[in-house]
C-alpha positions as CSV (number, residue, x, y, z in Angstrom):
1,M,64.4,82.0,23.6
2,R,66.5,78.9,24.5
3,N,64.1,76.1,23.6
4,R,65.4,74.4,20.5
5,W,61.9,73.6,19.2
6,G,60.8,77.2,19.7
7,I,63.9,78.3,17.8
8,L,63.0,75.8,15.0
9,A,59.5,77.3,14.8
10,I,61.1,80.8,14.2
11,L,63.4,79.4,11.6
12,F,60.5,77.6,9.9
13,V,58.4,80.7,9.5
14,V,61.4,82.9,8.4
15,R,62.4,80.3,5.8
16,L,58.8,80.1,4.6
17,T,59.2,83.6,3.2
18,I,61.8,82.4,0.7
19,A,59.5,79.8,-0.7
20,F,56.6,82.2,-0.9
21,Q,58.7,84.8,-2.7
22,F,60.3,82.2,-5.1
23,Q,56.8,80.9,-6.0
24,S,55.4,84.4,-6.7
25,V,56.5,84.2,-10.3
26,A,55.3,80.6,-11.1
27,A,52.0,81.0,-9.3
28,V,50.9,83.8,-11.7
29,A,53.0,82.7,-14.7
30,P,50.1,82.9,-17.2
31,L,49.2,86.4,-15.9
32,L,52.8,87.5,-16.3
33,Q,52.9,86.2,-19.9
34,Q,49.8,88.3,-20.7
35,T,51.0,91.4,-18.8
36,F,54.5,91.5,-20.2
37,G,54.0,89.7,-23.5
38,V,56.6,87.0,-22.8
39,G,56.7,83.2,-23.3
40,L,57.4,80.1,-21.2
41,A,61.1,80.4,-21.9
42,D,61.2,83.9,-20.4
43,I,59.1,82.7,-17.4
44,G,61.6,79.8,-16.9
45,I,64.5,82.3,-16.9
46,L,62.8,84.6,-14.5
47,I,62.1,81.6,-12.2
48,G,65.7,80.4,-12.4
49,L,67.1,83.9,-11.8
50,Y,66.0,83.6,-8.2
51,F,68.7,81.0,-7.7
52,T,71.4,82.5,-9.9
53,P,73.1,84.5,-7.1
54,G,73.5,81.3,-5.2
55,V,76.2,80.1,-7.5
56,V,78.5,82.9,-6.5
57,L,77.1,83.9,-3.1
58,A,76.4,80.6,-1.3
59,L,80.0,79.9,-0.4
60,P,81.0,83.4,0.6
61,G,77.6,83.7,2.3
62,G,78.7,81.1,4.8
63,A,81.9,83.0,5.5
64,I,79.9,86.3,5.8
65,G,77.7,84.6,8.4
66,R,80.7,83.3,10.3
67,T,82.3,86.7,10.4
68,V,79.3,89.1,10.8
69,G,77.1,86.8,12.9
70,D,73.8,84.9,12.5
71,K,71.3,87.6,13.3
72,P,72.8,90.6,11.4
73,T,73.3,88.4,8.3
74,T,69.7,87.1,8.3
75,I,68.3,90.6,8.8
76,A,70.4,92.0,5.9
77,A,69.2,89.1,3.7
78,L,65.5,89.8,4.5
79,L,66.0,93.5,3.8
80,L,67.4,92.6,0.4
81,M,64.5,90.2,-0.3
82,T,62.0,93.0,0.6
83,A,63.7,95.5,-1.7
84,G,63.7,93.0,-4.6
85,S,59.9,92.4,-4.3
86,L,59.2,96.1,-4.1
87,V,61.2,96.7,-7.3
88,M,59.1,94.0,-9.1
89,A,55.9,95.5,-7.7
90,A,56.7,99.0,-8.9
91,T,57.8,98.5,-12.5
92,D,56.2,97.3,-15.7
93,V,59.5,96.9,-17.5
94,W,60.6,93.3,-18.0
95,G,64.3,94.1,-17.4
96,W,63.5,95.6,-14.0
97,Q,61.5,92.5,-13.2
98,M,64.7,90.5,-13.8
99,A,66.8,92.9,-11.7
100,G,64.3,92.8,-8.8
101,R,64.3,89.0,-9.0
102,L,68.1,88.9,-8.8
103,A,68.1,91.1,-5.8
104,S,65.4,89.0,-4.1
105,G,67.4,85.8,-4.9
106,A,70.6,87.3,-3.5
107,G,68.8,87.8,-0.2
108,G,67.3,84.4,-0.4
109,V,70.7,82.8,-0.8
110,L,72.2,84.5,2.2
111,L,69.1,83.7,4.3
112,T,69.0,80.0,3.2
113,V,72.6,79.3,4.0
114,Q,72.4,81.1,7.3
115,L,69.1,79.6,8.5
116,T,70.3,76.1,7.7
117,K,73.5,76.6,9.7
118,M,71.5,78.0,12.6
119,G,69.1,75.0,12.6
120,T,72.0,72.6,12.4
121,D,73.7,74.4,15.3
122,W,70.7,73.6,17.5
123,F,70.1,70.0,16.5
124,A,73.4,68.4,15.5
125,G,73.4,65.0,17.2
126,K,69.8,65.6,18.5
127,E,67.0,64.3,16.2
128,I,68.8,65.9,13.3
129,A,66.8,64.2,10.5
130,T,63.5,65.1,12.2
131,A,64.5,68.7,12.8
132,M,65.8,69.1,9.2
133,A,62.6,67.6,7.9
134,I,60.5,70.1,9.8
135,F,62.9,72.9,8.7
136,V,62.7,71.9,5.1
137,N,58.9,71.6,5.4
138,S,58.8,75.4,5.4
139,W,59.4,75.3,1.6
140,P,56.3,73.3,0.6
141,A,54.3,75.2,3.2
142,G,55.4,78.5,1.7
143,V,54.8,77.3,-1.9
144,A,51.4,75.9,-1.0
145,I,50.3,79.1,0.6
146,S,51.4,81.1,-2.4
147,L,49.6,78.8,-4.8
148,L,46.4,79.3,-2.9
149,V,46.7,83.1,-2.3
150,L,48.7,84.6,-5.1
151,P,46.7,83.5,-8.2
152,A,43.5,85.0,-6.8
153,L,45.4,88.1,-5.6
154,G,47.0,88.5,-9.0
155,T,43.8,88.0,-10.9
156,A,42.0,90.6,-8.8
157,Y,44.7,93.3,-8.4
158,G,47.5,92.5,-10.9
159,A,51.0,91.2,-10.7
160,G,52.2,94.2,-8.6
161,A,49.9,93.1,-5.7
162,V,51.5,89.6,-5.8
163,F,55.0,91.1,-5.3
164,L,53.8,93.5,-2.6
165,A,52.5,90.5,-0.7
166,G,56.0,88.9,-0.9
167,S,57.6,92.1,0.5
168,A,55.1,92.2,3.4
169,L,55.9,88.7,4.4
170,T,59.7,89.2,4.4
171,A,59.2,92.3,6.5
172,I,57.4,90.1,9.1
173,G,60.4,87.8,8.9
174,I,62.6,90.6,10.1
175,L,60.5,91.0,13.2
176,L,60.5,87.3,14.0
177,I,64.3,86.8,13.7
178,A,64.7,89.3,16.5
179,F,63.7,86.5,18.9
180,Y,66.4,84.1,17.7
181,Q,69.2,83.2,20.2
182,P,72.2,81.0,19.4
183,P,72.7,77.7,21.3
184,P,74.8,78.0,24.5
185,A,77.7,76.0,23.0
186,A,77.9,78.0,19.7
187,S,80.4,80.7,20.8
188,A,82.7,78.0,22.2
189,T,82.8,75.9,19.1
190,T,83.3,78.4,16.3
191,A,86.8,79.3,17.2
192,G,88.4,76.2,15.6
193,S,89.7,75.7,12.1
194,A,87.1,76.3,9.3
195,R,89.0,74.1,6.8
196,L,87.3,71.0,5.4
197,D,89.4,67.9,4.8
198,P,89.3,66.6,1.2
199,L,86.9,63.7,1.8
200,A,84.5,65.9,3.8
201,L,84.5,68.5,1.0
202,L,83.8,65.8,-1.6
203,A,81.0,64.4,0.5
204,V,79.4,67.9,1.0
205,I,79.6,68.5,-2.8
206,V,77.8,65.2,-3.5
207,A,75.2,65.9,-0.9
208,G,74.6,69.4,-2.4
209,A,74.2,67.8,-5.8
210,I,71.7,65.3,-4.5
211,W,69.7,68.1,-2.8
212,G,69.9,70.3,-5.9
213,L,68.8,67.6,-8.4
214,Y,66.0,66.4,-6.2
215,N,64.6,69.9,-5.8
216,V,64.9,70.5,-9.6
217,G,62.5,67.5,-10.0
218,F,60.2,68.8,-7.4
219,A,60.3,72.4,-8.7
220,M,59.1,71.2,-12.1
221,I,55.8,70.5,-10.5
222,F,55.0,73.9,-9.0
223,S,57.0,75.9,-11.6
224,F,55.5,74.4,-14.8
225,G,52.5,72.4,-13.4
226,P,50.2,75.4,-13.5
227,S,51.2,76.1,-17.1
228,L,50.7,72.4,-18.0
229,L,47.2,72.4,-16.6
230,A,46.4,75.8,-18.2
231,E,47.3,74.1,-21.6
232,R,44.6,71.6,-20.8
233,G,42.0,74.3,-20.2
234,W,42.2,74.8,-16.4
235,S,41.9,78.3,-15.1
236,I,44.8,79.9,-13.3
237,A,43.2,79.7,-9.9
238,A,42.1,76.0,-10.4
239,A,45.5,75.0,-11.7
240,G,47.2,76.7,-8.7
241,S,44.9,75.0,-6.2
242,A,45.5,71.6,-7.8
243,I,49.2,71.9,-7.8
244,S,49.2,73.1,-4.2
245,L,47.9,69.6,-3.2
246,V,51.5,68.4,-3.6
247,M,52.8,71.1,-1.2
248,W,50.1,70.6,1.4
249,L,50.6,66.8,1.5
250,S,54.3,67.4,1.7
251,V,53.7,69.3,4.9
252,V,52.8,65.8,6.3
253,S,55.2,63.6,4.3
254,V,58.4,65.7,4.9
255,P,58.3,65.4,8.7
256,A,57.1,61.8,8.4
257,G,60.2,61.0,6.4
258,G,62.5,62.6,9.0
259,Y,60.8,60.7,11.8
260,L,61.0,57.4,9.9
261,A,64.7,58.0,9.2
262,D,65.5,58.7,12.8
263,R,63.4,55.7,14.1
264,T,64.6,53.1,11.5
265,K,68.2,54.4,11.4
266,R,68.2,53.7,7.6
267,P,67.7,57.2,6.1
268,L,69.5,56.4,2.9
269,V,67.3,53.4,2.1
270,L,64.3,55.6,2.6
271,A,65.7,58.3,0.4
272,I,66.6,56.0,-2.4
273,A,63.3,54.1,-2.5
274,A,61.2,57.2,-2.4
275,S,63.3,59.0,-5.1
276,L,62.8,56.1,-7.5
277,V,59.0,56.2,-7.0
278,V,58.8,60.0,-7.4
279,S,60.7,59.8,-10.6
280,L,58.1,57.4,-12.0
281,L,55.3,59.6,-10.7
282,L,56.7,62.7,-12.4
283,A,56.8,60.9,-15.7
284,W,53.2,59.7,-15.2
285,L,52.0,63.2,-14.3
286,A,53.2,64.5,-17.6
287,R,51.0,62.0,-19.5
288,T,47.9,61.2,-17.4
289,E,44.5,62.7,-17.2
290,A,44.3,61.5,-13.6
291,V,46.0,64.7,-12.4
292,I,44.7,64.8,-8.9
293,A,45.6,61.2,-8.2
294,A,49.2,61.7,-9.5
295,L,49.6,64.9,-7.4
296,V,48.3,63.2,-4.3
297,L,50.8,60.4,-4.6
298,I,53.7,62.8,-5.3
299,G,52.7,64.8,-2.3
300,L,52.6,61.7,0.0
301,I,55.8,60.2,-1.2
302,G,57.9,63.1,-2.5
303,G,58.5,64.6,0.9
304,L,59.9,61.5,2.5
305,P,63.6,62.0,1.3
306,A,63.8,65.6,2.3
307,G,65.0,65.2,5.9
308,P,67.4,62.4,5.2
309,I,69.0,64.3,2.3
310,M,69.3,67.6,4.3
311,S,70.9,65.7,7.2
312,L,73.7,64.3,4.9
313,A,76.0,67.3,5.2
314,A,75.7,67.4,9.0
315,R,77.3,63.9,9.1
316,V,80.7,65.3,7.9
317,L,80.6,68.9,9.2
318,A,82.0,69.9,12.6
319,P,80.7,73.0,14.3
320,E,83.7,75.1,13.1
321,T,83.2,74.0,9.5
322,R,79.4,74.2,9.4
323,A,79.1,77.7,7.9
324,I,81.6,77.1,5.1
325,G,80.3,73.6,4.5
326,M,76.7,74.7,4.2
327,G,77.9,77.4,1.8
328,M,79.4,74.7,-0.4
329,F,76.3,72.5,-0.1
330,Y,74.1,75.4,-1.3
331,T,76.4,76.4,-4.1
332,L,75.7,73.0,-5.7
333,F,72.0,73.3,-4.9
334,Y,71.7,76.8,-6.4
335,A,73.6,75.8,-9.5
336,A,71.1,73.0,-10.2
337,M,68.1,75.2,-9.4
338,M,69.4,78.0,-11.6
339,L,69.9,75.8,-14.6
340,G,66.9,73.5,-14.1
341,P,64.0,75.9,-14.7
342,A,65.8,77.7,-17.6
343,V,66.5,74.4,-19.4
344,A,62.9,73.3,-18.7
345,G,61.5,76.5,-20.1
346,W,63.7,76.3,-23.2
347,L,62.6,72.7,-23.8
348,A,58.9,73.6,-23.2
349,K,59.2,76.4,-25.8
350,S,60.9,74.0,-28.3
351,V,58.4,71.2,-27.8
352,G,55.4,73.5,-27.4
353,S,54.2,72.0,-24.1
354,A,55.1,72.3,-20.4
355,A,54.9,68.5,-20.1
356,I,58.5,68.1,-21.1
357,A,59.5,70.0,-17.9
358,L,58.0,67.1,-15.9
359,D,60.1,64.6,-17.9
360,L,63.2,66.6,-17.1
361,G,62.3,66.5,-13.4
362,A,61.9,62.8,-13.6
363,L,65.4,62.4,-14.9
364,T,67.0,64.6,-12.3
365,V,65.3,62.7,-9.4
366,L,66.4,59.5,-11.0
367,A,70.0,60.7,-10.7
368,C,69.7,61.0,-6.9
369,P,69.9,57.3,-5.8
370,P,73.3,56.6,-7.4
371,L,74.7,59.8,-6.0
372,T,73.3,58.8,-2.5
373,W,75.3,55.5,-2.8
374,L,78.4,57.5,-3.8
375,F,78.0,59.7,-0.7
376,E,77.8,56.7,1.6
377,R,81.0,55.3,0.0
378,I,82.9,58.5,0.6
379,V,81.8,58.7,4.2
380,S,82.8,55.1,4.8
381,V,86.3,55.7,3.4
382,R,86.6,58.8,5.5
383,N,85.6,57.0,8.6
384,R,88.0,54.1,8.0
385,R,90.9,56.6,7.5
386,A,89.9,58.4,10.7
387,K,90.1,55.2,12.7
388,S,93.4,54.1,11.2
């Protein structure tokens, strides 16, 4: 297949498997607490474990993909994700749950870095914000599907069935990736130097921090939102369905943000304004009884910055530095996503309520606008030096 939008569709579905698998724990968190006799802090650690391998694997993952190739790396990653889910489905020992989660996360890391590089290969310089917005949209779509399907599946058949569903989906991803083809210019451009200049490296680090912090804020909704609503007397299924509103609305707002960014040519203004509003809405969600209204607003606005933020790294990465640069980008992302749920779980246990996790999310999103300004300053300095 050589049509870039067809390729994007394949990458979208394959990346969706990561979100579905990640959310498999949070979607049935109350059920896991009952089954294994654990608390919110333990659930937070299990959620965060999915991203733990990213701190050490994201950067070498980019190098692995550059050396081994796009398709072999993605297939190996999907096999690792499948194996991790099968381990979690087969055991009733909490320690093995953690081991399976780590294995799944390791596969998810390799797959995320490689898929992002593959998408950028096809769209660099061509509707990049729109393409990245659609690509990123696979995450809320996967989470929304899991929130609708997995609570009912877990309630009816147990936690093992939830993890089996995740392994089945990743197996489908292996079949789909067989249809991927690299862009015609890829082989000609990967032979150059893979070394990032210092300002490009700094810009990628800042971009990764922005993406990580923003996603920590968003993750608080679907990681601890079901538990928050359960505290208020909602059933597991009803809580999951309500939280899924954010994800379903994001399916609209994420590509809308990418389109607006490309059309207005002011992606950073859009990202900053939306981040400020989302920060306020997260704080409001933790306190209001108007849960549905808060979730709808977050869904409509929260997806707007995704495309612009994801396109930041592409502004400073050449084709030959793309694999390494994306590895660095995701190292920062995974560090934030590893620590965020664990800290939120500890705070929730200390305070006795999952609402504190939403407040933490509001603070992490609030940190994104000043970092976005810093990124723009770094790029401006780099561009001036390149012209001189």
